[in-house]
C-alpha positions, 0 to 999 in steps of 0.5 A: 344260477351257474348258467349266468355267471358262466355266461358272465364270465364268457362275455367278460372275457369276450368283450375284454379280448374285443377291448384289447384287439380294438385298441390296438388296431384302432392305433394302427389304422389312426397313425396314418389316413390310408390306414384308417381309410383301408382299416375302415373299408375292410371291417365295414366289408365284412361287418356288412356281409355277415349281417347279410348272411345272419339276416338271410338265415334269420328270414328264411327259418322265419318263413320255414315257421310260418309256411311248415316247409321242410326238406333239403335246405329247410331242415338245414337251416333248422339244425343249425348252430348259431354257437358254431356260426358266431364262432364261424364268423370270429374266424372269418373276422380274424381271417379277413384282417390277417389277409388284409394285412398282408395285402396291405403290407405286399401293395405297401399302401404306407408308401402312398403319399398323402397331401391334405387339401387346402382349407377354405381362408387359404384357398380363398387368399386368407391368411 
């Protein structure tokens, strides 16, 4: 019974930390439209790359099991620790956030002037 309780405690810690970080990130991103676009592009890119890598690893593991493949890359995939991989993924998200923040500040994206397009009523001679 101790392992489910430890899992619960770990998940609560990770979910709470994630919620606090996302609250700060979304608060920062939605102040300006350029920030929102930049943040969404960055998170989407990293998420797609991580999903692609994890998916490829899973498919290769299934192929190795179905065809009884061994040696080289197949043995390496079989010994892969997903706990370590999860830590690497968390580190990747933190690194991508830090690098993108530095790039955002160095390129001065906050200084970009954003003009909102007129709505349909103002274009057609409305109010």
